[in-house]
ROLO-567478 format. One record per atom (N, C-alpha, C, O): atom name; x, y, z; residue in one letter; residue number from 1. Coordinates in pm, whole numbers, m for minus. Layout:
// ROLO-567478
atom_u_v_w_res_n
CA_X_Y_Z_a_NUM
...
END
This chain:
// ROLO-567478
atom_u_v_w_res_n
N_m2895_m2560_46_x_1
CA_m2944_m2412_m32_x_1
C_m2850_m2300_53_x_1
O_m2851_m2281_174_x_1
N_m2760_m2225_m58_x_2
CA_m2680_m2147_3_x_2
C_m2740_m2009_59_x_2
O_m2800_m1946_m27_x_2
N_m2736_m1966_150_x_3
CA_m2781_m1830_215_x_3
C_m2713_m1691_167_x_3
O_m2595_m1683_202_x_3
N_m2752_m1602_108_x_4
CA_m2724_m1456_66_x_4
C_m2656_m1372_187_x_4
O_m2720_m1351_290_x_4
N_m2542_m1331_173_x_5
CA_m2495_m1284_272_x_5
C_m2516_m1108_310_x_5
O_m2491_m1052_417_x_5
N_m2572_m1044_176_x_6
CA_m2590_m920_204_x_6
C_m2775_m902_188_x_6
O_m2852_m990_151_x_6
N_m2806_m765_228_x_7
CA_m2929_m765_219_x_7
C_m2959_m641_136_x_7
O_m2872_m554_129_x_7
N_m3078_m625_72_x_8
CA_m3138_m506_12_x_8
C_m3090_m397_84_x_8
O_m3113_m393_205_x_8
N_m3014_m292_19_x_9
CA_m3002_m135_72_x_9
C_m2883_m154_123_x_9
O_m2840_m44_157_x_9
N_m2807_m239_147_x_10
CA_m2643_m272_166_x_10
C_m2554_m201_122_x_10
O_m2513_m226_9_x_10
N_m2513_m124_174_x_11
CA_m2353_m57_72_x_11
C_m2265_m168_52_x_11
O_m2247_m246_145_x_11
N_m2211_m183_m52_x_12
CA_m2085_m289_m121_x_12
C_m2001_m212_m188_x_12
O_m2032_m102_m234_x_12
N_m1863_m275_m201_x_13
CA_m1790_m241_m304_x_13
C_m1739_m382_m371_x_13
O_m1712_m487_m313_x_13
N_m1734_m355_m504_x_14
CA_m1656_m470_m600_x_14
C_m1507_m503_m541_x_14
O_m1435_m417_m489_x_14
N_m1474_m634_m556_x_15
CA_m1360_m640_m482_x_15
C_m1268_m672_m586_x_15
O_m1146_m667_m567_x_15
N_m1323_m706_m703_x_16
CA_m1217_m710_m827_x_16
C_m1241_m635_m941_x_16
O_m1331_m667_m1018_x_16
N_m1172_m540_m959_x_17
CA_m1199_m428_m1051_x_17
C_m1148_m443_m1195_x_17
O_m1139_m351_m1276_x_17
N_m1119_m555_m1215_x_18
CA_m1045_m635_m1359_x_18
C_m1133_m596_m1470_x_18
O_m1245_m646_m1471_x_18
N_m1098_m506_m1573_x_19
CA_m1177_m494_m1689_x_19
C_m1261_m386_m1662_x_19
O_m1354_m368_m1741_x_19
N_m1249_m315_m1574_x_20
CA_m1359_m206_m1548_x_20
C_m1282_m74_m1545_x_20
O_m1172_m62_m1491_x_20
N_m1350_25_m1610_x_21
CA_m1275_172_m1625_x_21
C_m1265_222_m1517_x_21
O_m1355_225_m1434_x_21
N_m1126_281_m1500_x_22
CA_m1097_361_m1377_x_22
C_m1204_472_m1340_x_22
O_m1197_523_m1229_x_22
N_m1279_502_m1406_x_23
CA_m1380_609_m1385_x_23
C_m1507_532_m1333_x_23
O_m1603_595_m1288_x_23
N_m1506_383_m1341_x_24
CA_m1653_322_m1293_x_24
C_m1644_317_m1137_x_24
O_m1542_297_m1070_x_24
N_m1767_339_m1094_x_25
CA_m1780_385_m947_x_25
C_m1741_266_m869_x_25
O_m1748_151_m913_x_25
N_m1699_300_m749_x_26
CA_m1655_181_m666_x_26
C_m1773_149_m548_x_26
O_m1792_36_m504_x_26
N_m1846_267_m504_x_27
CA_m1947_192_m391_x_27
C_m2073_181_m455_x_27
O_m2111_273_m527_x_27
N_m2148_73_m436_x_28
CA_m2285_38_m474_x_28
C_m2365_m6_m364_x_28
O_m2305_m39_m262_x_28
N_m2483_m13_m366_x_29
CA_m2578_m44_m293_x_29
C_m2660_m170_m354_x_29
O_m2685_m171_m474_x_29
N_m2701_m276_m271_x_30
CA_m2769_m393_m341_x_30
C_m2923_m357_m368_x_30
O_m2996_m309_m281_x_30
N_m2967_m386_m502_x_31
CA_m3106_m325_m514_x_31
C_m3192_m449_m524_x_31
O_m3314_m438_m536_x_31
N_m3133_m563_m519_x_32
CA_m3241_m693_m540_x_32
C_m3148_m791_m500_x_32
O_m3029_m765_m509_x_32
N_m3191_m917_m450_x_33
CA_m3151_m1054_m432_x_33
C_m3204_m1145_m581_x_33
O_m3315_m1146_m635_x_33
N_m3093_m1206_m614_x_34
CA_m3117_m1269_m706_x_34
C_m3098_m1431_m679_x_34
O_m3022_m1465_m589_x_34
N_m3157_m1516_m748_x_35
CA_m3116_m1649_m722_x_35
C_m3001_m1721_m729_x_35
O_m2923_m1680_m814_x_35
N_m2963_m1819_m664_x_36
CA_m2827_m1866_m661_x_36
C_m2799_m1947_m797_x_36
O_m2864_m2043_m836_x_36
N_m2694_m1892_m857_x_37
CA_m2649_m1965_m975_x_37
C_m2622_m2123_m975_x_37
O_m2616_m2188_m871_x_37
N_m2609_m2170_m1088_x_38
CA_m2579_m2341_m1052_x_38
C_m2472_m2382_m1028_x_38
O_m2446_m2502_m1019_x_38
N_m2375_m2269_m1013_x_39
CA_m2231_m2317_m942_x_39
C_m2242_m2268_m785_x_39
O_m2144_m2238_m716_x_39
N_m2380_m2265_m742_x_40
CA_m2411_m2221_m613_x_40
C_m2349_m2088_m563_x_40
O_m2314_m2093_m445_x_40
N_m2331_m1984_m621_x_41
CA_m2289_m1874_m603_x_41
C_m2394_m1768_m615_x_41
O_m2431_m1739_m729_x_41
N_m2456_m1695_m491_x_42
CA_m2534_m1599_m467_x_42
C_m2530_m1500_m574_x_42
O_m2420_m1482_m628_x_42
N_m2632_m1432_m616_x_43
CA_m2605_m1314_m688_x_43
C_m2690_m1203_m655_x_43
O_m2788_m1223_m582_x_43
N_m2664_m1096_m697_x_44
CA_m2723_m982_m623_x_44
C_m2738_m855_m782_x_44
O_m2671_m871_m883_x_44
N_m2839_m740_m763_x_45
CA_m2833_m675_m839_x_45
C_m2789_m559_m780_x_45
O_m2848_m531_m676_x_45
N_m2685_m467_m821_x_46
CA_m2628_m374_m751_x_46
C_m2657_m218_m824_x_46
O_m2711_m227_m935_x_46
N_m2637_m121_m791_x_47
CA_m2637_24_m832_x_47
C_m2568_109_m747_x_47
O_m2559_113_m624_x_47
N_m2508_196_m863_x_48
CA_m2456_317_m807_x_48
C_m2525_443_m868_x_48
O_m2545_460_m988_x_48
N_m2555_523_m775_x_49
CA_m2680_640_m812_x_49
C_m2591_720_m925_x_49
O_m2667_794_m990_x_49
N_m2484_727_m960_x_50
CA_m2413_772_m1051_x_50
C_m2423_721_m1192_x_50
O_m2389_785_m1292_x_50
N_m2470_610_m1191_x_51
CA_m2458_501_m1318_x_51
C_m2590_517_m1360_x_51
O_m2672_528_m1268_x_51
N_m2634_522_m1473_x_52
CA_m2769_485_m1525_x_52
C_m2835_348_m1541_x_52
O_m2948_333_m1589_x_52
N_m2736_223_m1484_x_53
CA_m2775_129_m1510_x_53
C_m2737_75_m1407_x_53
O_m2671_133_m1321_x_53
N_m2788_m88_m1398_x_54
CA_m2754_m160_m1254_x_54
C_m2657_m263_m1330_x_54
O_m2638_m270_m1451_x_54
N_m2590_m355_m1207_x_55
CA_m2522_m442_m1266_x_55
C_m2578_m558_m1197_x_55
O_m2671_m548_m1117_x_55
N_m2514_m677_m1232_x_56
CA_m2545_m804_m1176_x_56
C_m2410_m860_m1149_x_56
O_m2324_m874_m1236_x_56
N_m2392_m895_m998_x_57
CA_m2264_m941_m936_x_57
C_m2271_m1073_m860_x_57
O_m2381_m1095_m810_x_57
N_m2191_m1153_m843_x_58
CA_m2200_m1270_m765_x_58
C_m2135_m1219_m611_x_58
O_m2062_m1124_m583_x_58
N_m2191_m1317_m534_x_59
CA_m2131_m1249_m380_x_59
C_m1999_m1288_m354_x_59
O_m1964_m1280_m236_x_59
N_m1925_m1324_m426_x_60
CA_m1768_m1356_m412_x_60
C_m1688_m1201_m475_x_60
O_m1580_m1154_m438_x_60
N_m1775_m1149_m571_x_61
CA_m1701_m1047_m623_x_61
C_m1748_m907_m536_x_61
O_m1722_m796_m581_x_61
N_m1822_m928_m407_x_62
CA_m1837_m828_m340_x_62
C_m1784_m800_m200_x_62
O_m1741_m897_m137_x_62
N_m1780_m690_m147_x_63
CA_m1704_m683_3_x_63
C_m1809_m580_50_x_63
O_m1856_m489_m18_x_63
N_m1837_m610_176_x_64
CA_m1914_m517_294_x_64
C_m1826_m392_317_x_64
O_m1705_m388_340_x_64
N_m1925_m277_306_x_65
CA_m1854_m151_346_x_65
C_m1876_m124_491_x_65
O_m1995_m101_512_x_65
N_m1816_m119_579_x_66
CA_m1840_m86_692_x_66
C_m1840_50_731_x_66
O_m1753_126_687_x_66
N_m1946_98_824_x_67
CA_m1957_224_870_x_67
C_m1815_277_945_x_67
O_m1757_205_1026_x_67
N_m1770_407_908_x_68
CA_m1689_468_985_x_68
C_m1751_566_1077_x_68
O_m1849_639_1062_x_68
N_m1657_546_1196_x_69
CA_m1739_621_1290_x_69
C_m1703_775_1277_x_69
O_m1591_819_1253_x_69
N_m1805_840_1292_x_70
CA_m1784_1004_1279_x_70
C_m1674_1051_1376_x_70
O_m1628_1001_1478_x_70
N_m1647_1166_1309_x_71
CA_m1516_1216_1403_x_71
C_m1572_1301_1524_x_71
O_m1495_1351_1606_x_71
N_m1718_1315_1532_x_72
CA_m1748_1341_1672_x_72
C_m1785_1222_1782_x_72
O_m1822_1252_1895_x_72
N_m1777_1118_1749_x_73
CA_m1840_994_1805_x_73
C_m1705_981_1912_x_73
O_m1586_993_1880_x_73
N_m1755_956_2038_x_74
CA_m1689_921_2151_x_74
C_m1635_807_2146_x_74
O_m1707_710_2123_x_74
N_m1488_791_2167_x_75
CA_m1413_643_2164_x_75
C_m1454_566_2292_x_75
O_m1465_626_2399_x_75
N_m1474_446_2281_x_76
CA_m1501_385_2398_x_76
C_m1389_373_2479_x_76
O_m1277_363_2429_x_76
N_m1412_373_2634_x_77
CA_m1302_389_2733_x_77
C_m1260_238_2775_x_77
O_m1170_220_2856_x_77
END
């Protein structure tokens, strides 16, 4: 069985925007973990708060958004 890489609430970005409108949101959050497809790809329900609907995306079409350090954070010495 394939494990899901992302967790509910985690911010993600769609890495392939082919076929999407330029005005389509870029940042989403995982709202649900769905069953693995028959081709062994984990699926997720994702949402952007500016859209009125949710999307279903496979794990290979998503990438993690890493938190950027705040300007006030001290750099490691």
